[in-house]
Structures are given as C-alpha cells and as structure tokens.
N, C-alpha and C positions, 0 to 999 in steps of 0.2 A: 858713274851713275848707271844704274840698271833699271830696267822696267820691272813691273810687278810680275809679269809672266816669266822673265828670266830668273828672278829670285825664287819663284815657286819651283822652277825646273831644277835649280841648284839644290834647294832644300830636299826635293824628292830624290835626287841623285845621291845626296849624302846618306839618307837612310837606306836606300837600296844597296849602296856599297857597304855600309856598316853591317847591316843584317845579313846580306849575302856573303860577305867576308867571314863573319862569325860562323855562318852555316858551313862554309868551306873548311874552316879550321876544325870544326867538330867532325865533319866527314873525314878530314885528314887523320884525325886522332883515331876515329873508329876504323878506318881502312888500314892504318899503319900496321896492324898485327897480321893482316892477310897479305898485303902487298906493300913493301916498304917504300918503293919509289912512288907509287900512286899516293900513298899517305902523305909523304913529304911534299909532293907536288901540290896536292890539294891544300895542305896546311900553309905552305908558303904563298900560294896564290890568294888564299883567303886572308892571310895576314897583310899582303900588299893591298888588297881591296879595303880592308879596315883602315890601313894607314892613309889611303887615298881619301876615304870618307872623312877622316879626322882633319886632313889638310883642307878639304872643301868646307868644313865647319869654320876654319880660320878664314878662308877666302870669303865665305858668306858674311862673316862678321865685319869685314872691311867694305863690303858693298853697301851702297846707299840707294834707296829707291828714288827715282826721279818723279817729281810731281807732274801730273798732266797740265797742259797750258791753261785749261779752264778752271783749275782748282786753286789758282793763285789769288791771293787777296789783293785788292787795289790799295794804293797809297792814299789815305784820306787826310794826310797832314796838310795839304795845300787847300783844302776846302774850309770854308768858314763855318762856324757853328751857328745854328739858328735856334 
C-alpha cells in the first residue's frame, strides 16, 4: 500500500526516465558519427533509463493506494431501519 504522494512520485519518475532515456538514445545516435565511444555510452545509458522506466510502470501497476482513515465508510448493517 502506498500513499497518493508516493504514487505520484513514481509516475513522475517513470516519464522522466522514459523521455530522458529516449533523448539519450537519440543523442547517442547523433554523436556516434563524431565520437564512437561517446555515442555508444549515451545510447546504452539512455537504453538503461528507458528499461528502468518500463520496469517502474510494472511496479506502479502493482501498487495500490491506501485510503485515508477519514474516508472509510461505516458499517451500517447493525443499525435498524426507520
């Protein structure tokens, strides 16, 4: 169980990793012609970031939000109807 704040943080991190990683891959491809080692390094690091973002999507799908104590409904089954 996770709080709403933690879930929002994970969702934000997912998209930062995915878009940042894709940007790194594109920079790696563009840099590969001028400097091979830098291009491969950027591409691999970008790919790792994208993979981490995809794993976090799976982690986020498994997390459930905890309800605040005041938001729970009471059990009315023991009360008589009037």
